[in-house]
N, C-alpha and C positions, 0 to 999 in steps of 0.2 A: 528560467520562465519564458511562456513562450510570446513566443512573441506577438502576438494577437491582443495581451494582454493589455489591458489600463494601469496605470499605477497611479497611486494618489499621497502622498504627505499623509501623516497622522493630524496636520492644522487643515486641508485639506478637508477630511471626512468630519470633525464637527463642526466645518462651514456648508461640505456642500452635501451633507446624509443624504440626505432624496435620492440625489444624483446620485451620486455613490451607488443606492440599492437601485435604483433602477437601470443602471448599468450590470448590475452586480447581479438581479432579472435575465440577462444577457445570454452574458459572460465573464471569467471569474474574477477579480477588480486584485490588487499584491497595495496594500498599505505597505508605503516607506515608513522610515523612522533616523535621522540622520540620514538620511541617503541608502539605507540596506530595507531589503525586504523584511518587513516581520510577521506580515497577515495575509491570505489572503479571505475573500471573501463571494461566495456560489450558491449559485440557488440553488434547493435544494434535493432536487432532479440528481444536479452532482454532484452532491456531495455523494446522495446513497449510492450510486452509482460506483465513485470509488470503494464504499467503505463494498461494496461487494463485490471484485476487483483485489481489492489490498490483501486477504487471507482467504484463498481457497480449501485449504490445507481443513481433512475434519477427524472430526477423535475419533479412534476406530482400535480393535484387539485382535489378536492372530483370529479372533471364531472367525471377526465379519469383516477380514480380508476377502478380497477375493484368490480364487483356488489361484489362478497363472500367475498376480503379483507376491502367493505366499507361495509356490514351489519357485520362482524365483531366488525370493527372502532367505528360503529353507537350503538352495545351491550355494545361495552365497557364506551362507553361515556355515555352510560343508568345508569348501575353498579354503576362506580365513582360518578354521580350523585346521584343517590341514596342513596346508603357510605354519603354523602358530608353534604345529608338535615339538619342533629341533626345539626349537629355543625353552621349551618346558621343560627335556630332555638335563 
């Protein structure tokens, strides 16, 4: 949990929801239950940034792979196949 994040209990959430939401619009707010962090409330912009950064991988095929990456892949497969040949004999 970041040092600048605010923390409230689930009881606080029911009593001070307006204040907590107002704070969550400025920075992430942690909600605890039995002294353990359980939830984080954050504004939509921060949430969308997290989603964009969470998995930058994309799906593709060998046909769509950039040529330089395909060459590296083919070379790695050749090395692996040569190293594995003695064990197949």
